N, C-alpha and C positions, 0 to 999 in steps of 0.2 A: 818378657826383653821388647818381641816386637809385637806383642800383645798391646804394652802401653803407648811404644810410637804409633801406634796403627790407630787406636781407642783417640791419643790424642791428636792427630790431624783429619781422623773425619768428623770428628768435633770445631777441631776452625774449618772442618769445609763447610760444615751445617752453616756454625755462626755466619762465616763469607755470605753462603748465600743467602742465609734469613735476611743480613745485611740490606745484602743487592736487592732483595723483592724489595726489604721497606722502606731505602732510597727510591726507588725503580717508582713506586705507588706516588713518594712525597713529593718527588719532581711530575707527574702527570696529573699530581689534584695543583702544583705553580705555576704550570701549561694552562690548566684550566680556567686559574685565578687572569691571567694574564690574558687569557682570549675575552674572555669577558669583562672583562677591567677597559681589553681594547672594542667590545662593541659598545659599551655604554662610552668610551671617546668618540666614535663615533656616529652615534645620536647624539649625543651632545653636543655635537659640530654639524649635524644637520638639522637639529632644531634651534640654535643659533642661526644658520643661514635663515632659513625661517621667520625667527625673530626681525631679524634685520629687515628683510624685505618687506615682511608686516609695517615694522617703526618706516621705512622710507613710501609706503603707503599715506599710512597717517598723517606724514609732514607735509606734502603738501601742498604747495601755496597755496594752489586754483579750492582740495581741495575743503581745504580753512577756513579763504572767503568764504568759498558759500556756505559753511556752518554759521562762519560769524552774523554771516546778513541773514540767515535763516533763524537763530537762537538769537541774538543777540540783541535785535532791535537798536544800534548804535544810529545819532546822527550827525552831521557835520558839529564842530566846533560853530560856535555865530561868536563874535565883532566883544558881544558884549561882556564873557565869561573869560575875557585874555585881555592882564593887567599887567601891570608895571611891574619886576620885583621892589623897586622904591616903595614902595605905596603898603606894600605887606610888613614893611623893616619898622618898629619905631623910632627905633635908637640908626641917622641914616649916619650918624661919625661910626669906623671904623673901629674896634674894638679888643684892640692886644695886649693875650692875656699873656703877665709874664713868665720868664721861661723858669721851667721845674728845678727842685735842686738837681744836684749828683749827687747818687747811691755815696752811704761812709765809705773812704777806703781801708782795709785791710791789707792784712800782712798777706792774702793768698792770692791779691793781684800784683804779683809780677811775672812778669814776659818773659817770657825762654830767655830770649840773648841774655837778662843777667841771673841766670840761675844755669851755674854751670853743673855743665851731664846733661842738660832738657829737662830741664824736671818739672814743665810747666806742667802737665797731668796732676806731680804730686799734688804742686805745687796749688792746683784753680778746686782741689780736689778736698785742701783744708788737711791732708793726712800727710805729717810730715816725712820729708823722704832723705837722706846723705846727701840726696845732692843740692836739695833745697836748705839743710838746715846749716847755720851759723857759724863759718868760724871760732878756732875756741878768740881767737887772738882778734875781730873783731864785734864790734858794738853789737847791739840784740836790739837797735832803734828800727821802726817800720824802712820795713824795705820796697817801696813805692817808685816806682819812677817820679824826674819830678816834673810840675807841674810845668805846663808853658808861660814867656815869661807875661805873650798877650797874647787880647782872642779879641775878637772882631768883633763888636756892639752894632745894628744902627744904632744913631743917633737919631731921635726924635726931636729935641730939644738941643740949640750952644752956638759954635761958633759955626759946625763943621755945614748943619741949612738938612733939612728935612731929607730923610725920607734914604742919607749917604751914611754908607762904615764910617767909625772911625776904630784908631784902634787904643785901644783902653790897656791898661796893664794894672794885672791883677789886684795890686799895692792900692790903685782905686778905685777900685770895687771894694775892697775891703774896706779903706777905711769911712769910705762913702755908706758903708752897710753897717758897720759898728763904728760910727757916730766918731769916725777920727783917731780909733782907738786902737790900733795895732802892735 
Protein backbone atom coordinates (compact mmCIF):
# COMPACT_ATOMS: atom_id res chain seq x y z
CA UNK A 1 0.00 0.00 0.00
CA UNK A 2 2.84 2.36 0.84
CA UNK A 3 4.49 1.71 -2.52
CA UNK A 4 1.40 2.74 -4.45
CA UNK A 5 0.98 5.99 -2.48
CA UNK A 6 4.68 6.76 -2.81
CA UNK A 7 4.56 6.05 -6.52
CA UNK A 8 1.50 8.28 -6.95
CA UNK A 9 2.99 11.24 -5.03
CA UNK A 10 6.32 10.87 -6.83
CA UNK A 11 4.60 11.01 -10.21
CA UNK A 12 2.55 14.00 -9.06
CA UNK A 13 5.73 15.81 -7.89
CA UNK A 14 7.52 15.09 -11.18
CA UNK A 15 4.49 16.28 -13.21
CA UNK A 16 4.27 19.44 -11.11
CA UNK A 17 7.99 20.15 -11.55
CA UNK A 18 7.76 19.64 -15.33
CA UNK A 19 4.67 21.87 -15.46
CA UNK A 20 6.40 24.61 -13.42
CA UNK A 21 9.46 24.54 -15.69
CA UNK A 22 7.23 24.76 -18.78
CA UNK A 23 5.31 27.72 -17.31
CA UNK A 24 8.59 29.37 -16.28
CA UNK A 25 9.98 29.19 -19.82
CA UNK A 26 6.72 30.43 -21.34
CA UNK A 27 6.76 33.41 -18.97
CA UNK A 28 10.38 34.16 -19.93
CA UNK A 29 9.50 34.00 -23.64
CA UNK A 30 6.55 36.35 -23.12
CA UNK A 31 8.73 38.77 -21.13
CA UNK A 32 11.26 38.80 -23.97
CA UNK A 33 8.49 39.49 -26.46
CA UNK A 34 7.25 42.36 -24.29
CA UNK A 35 10.78 43.77 -24.07
CA UNK A 36 11.21 43.56 -27.87
CA UNK A 37 7.80 45.18 -28.42
CA UNK A 38 8.61 47.99 -25.99
CA UNK A 39 11.94 48.55 -27.76
CA UNK A 40 10.14 48.76 -31.12
CA UNK A 41 7.69 51.27 -29.63
CA UNK A 42 10.55 53.47 -28.41
CA UNK A 43 12.27 53.26 -31.81
CA UNK A 44 9.02 54.17 -33.57
CA UNK A 45 8.49 57.15 -31.27
CA UNK A 46 12.02 58.36 -31.96
CA UNK A 47 11.55 57.95 -35.72
CA UNK A 48 8.23 59.81 -35.53
CA UNK A 49 9.89 62.65 -33.63
CA UNK A 50 12.68 62.88 -36.23
CA UNK A 51 10.13 62.89 -39.07
CA UNK A 52 8.09 65.66 -37.41
CA UNK A 53 11.20 67.81 -37.02
CA UNK A 54 12.12 67.17 -40.65
CA UNK A 55 8.56 68.00 -41.77
CA UNK A 56 8.66 71.28 -39.81
CA UNK A 57 11.97 72.15 -41.47
CA UNK A 58 10.65 71.35 -44.96
CA UNK A 59 7.53 73.49 -44.40
CA UNK A 60 9.32 76.66 -43.28
CA UNK A 61 7.87 79.62 -45.16
CA UNK A 62 11.24 81.21 -46.00
CA UNK A 63 12.59 77.95 -47.42
CA UNK A 64 9.49 77.39 -49.57
CA UNK A 65 9.67 80.99 -50.82
CA UNK A 66 13.35 80.60 -51.78
CA UNK A 67 12.60 77.37 -53.66
CA UNK A 68 9.60 78.94 -55.43
CA UNK A 69 11.68 81.89 -56.60
CA UNK A 70 14.48 79.59 -57.72
CA UNK A 71 12.48 76.90 -59.55
CA UNK A 72 9.04 78.24 -60.53
CA UNK A 73 9.89 81.49 -62.34
CA UNK A 74 6.59 83.08 -61.33
CA UNK A 75 5.68 86.61 -62.40
CA UNK A 76 3.15 88.99 -60.87
CA UNK A 77 -0.30 88.96 -62.47
CA UNK A 78 -0.86 91.76 -64.95
CA UNK A 79 -4.04 93.79 -65.18
CA UNK A 80 -4.81 92.15 -68.55
CA UNK A 81 -5.20 88.79 -66.82
CA UNK A 82 -7.94 90.02 -64.46
CA UNK A 83 -11.51 90.06 -65.79
CA UNK A 84 -14.96 90.39 -64.27
CA UNK A 85 -16.90 87.26 -63.43
CA UNK A 86 -19.92 88.57 -65.37
CA UNK A 87 -18.01 88.36 -68.62
CA UNK A 88 -17.39 84.63 -68.15
CA UNK A 89 -21.07 83.69 -67.83
CA UNK A 90 -23.03 83.44 -71.09
CA UNK A 91 -26.35 83.88 -69.20
CA UNK A 92 -26.29 86.61 -66.57
CA UNK A 93 -29.76 85.80 -65.12
CA UNK A 94 -29.66 83.53 -62.06
CA UNK A 95 -30.97 80.06 -62.75
CA UNK A 96 -32.89 78.16 -60.13
CA UNK A 97 -33.04 74.38 -60.36
CA UNK A 98 -36.31 72.73 -59.37
CA UNK A 99 -36.22 70.96 -56.01
CA UNK A 100 -35.46 67.26 -56.00
CA UNK A 101 -38.40 64.95 -55.33
CA UNK A 102 -38.58 63.42 -51.90
CA UNK A 103 -37.88 59.69 -51.62
CA UNK A 104 -40.90 57.40 -51.51
CA UNK A 105 -42.17 56.78 -48.02
CA UNK A 106 -42.36 53.22 -46.76
CA UNK A 107 -43.60 51.54 -43.63
CA UNK A 108 -40.03 51.48 -42.35
CA UNK A 109 -40.05 55.28 -41.82
CA UNK A 110 -41.64 54.95 -38.39
CA UNK A 111 -40.26 57.40 -35.81
CA UNK A 112 -39.37 55.95 -32.42
CA UNK A 113 -42.07 57.98 -30.67
CA UNK A 114 -44.85 56.12 -32.52
CA UNK A 115 -43.42 52.64 -31.98
CA UNK A 116 -44.18 51.17 -28.57
CA UNK A 117 -41.23 49.68 -26.79
CA UNK A 118 -38.63 51.67 -28.79
CA UNK A 119 -38.62 49.41 -31.84
CA UNK A 120 -37.00 52.05 -34.04
CA UNK A 121 -33.94 49.98 -34.92
CA UNK A 122 -36.02 47.04 -36.10
CA UNK A 123 -38.36 49.33 -38.04
CA UNK A 124 -35.48 51.11 -39.75
CA UNK A 125 -33.71 47.87 -40.56
CA UNK A 126 -36.82 46.55 -42.28
CA UNK A 127 -37.15 43.53 -40.03
CA UNK A 128 -40.43 43.15 -38.19
CA UNK A 129 -40.30 43.03 -34.45
CA UNK A 130 -43.02 42.39 -31.90
CA UNK A 131 -42.82 46.06 -30.86
CA UNK A 132 -43.40 47.33 -34.40
CA UNK A 133 -45.96 44.72 -35.46
CA UNK A 134 -49.52 46.10 -35.78
CA UNK A 135 -52.06 45.04 -33.19
CA UNK A 136 -54.71 42.56 -34.39
CA UNK A 137 -57.45 45.15 -33.88
CA UNK A 138 -55.76 47.98 -35.81
CA UNK A 139 -55.70 48.55 -39.53
CA UNK A 140 -52.60 47.58 -41.46
CA UNK A 141 -52.39 50.85 -43.40
CA UNK A 142 -49.19 52.86 -43.76
CA UNK A 143 -47.74 53.88 -40.45
CA UNK A 144 -45.87 56.96 -41.71
CA UNK A 145 -46.33 60.17 -39.77
CA UNK A 146 -48.54 62.85 -41.35
CA UNK A 147 -46.86 65.51 -43.46
CA UNK A 148 -46.91 69.12 -42.29
CA UNK A 149 -49.86 71.20 -43.47
CA UNK A 150 -47.84 74.07 -44.92
CA UNK A 151 -44.35 74.49 -46.29
CA UNK A 152 -42.33 77.59 -46.95
CA UNK A 153 -41.61 78.07 -50.63
CA UNK A 154 -39.94 81.17 -52.10
CA UNK A 155 -42.28 82.93 -54.45
CA UNK A 156 -40.67 84.13 -57.67
CA UNK A 157 -43.85 85.56 -59.17
CA UNK A 158 -47.27 86.41 -57.85
CA UNK A 159 -48.88 88.77 -55.39
CA UNK A 160 -46.31 88.29 -52.63
CA UNK A 161 -43.42 89.82 -54.52
CA UNK A 162 -39.95 88.96 -55.66
CA UNK A 163 -37.75 86.98 -53.32
CA UNK A 164 -40.28 86.82 -50.50
CA UNK A 165 -41.56 83.51 -49.18
CA UNK A 166 -45.21 82.55 -48.88
CA UNK A 167 -46.91 79.74 -47.01
CA UNK A 168 -48.37 77.30 -49.52
CA UNK A 169 -50.52 74.34 -48.52
CA UNK A 170 -49.79 70.86 -49.78
CA UNK A 171 -53.24 70.72 -51.39
CA UNK A 172 -52.41 73.79 -53.52
CA UNK A 173 -49.09 72.32 -54.62
CA UNK A 174 -50.64 68.97 -55.49
CA UNK A 175 -53.51 70.57 -57.37
CA UNK A 176 -51.04 72.63 -59.41
CA UNK A 177 -48.84 69.60 -60.14
CA UNK A 178 -51.67 67.22 -60.97
CA UNK A 179 -53.72 69.68 -63.01
CA UNK A 180 -56.46 70.14 -60.44
CA UNK A 181 -57.09 66.40 -59.87
CA UNK A 182 -56.91 65.52 -56.20
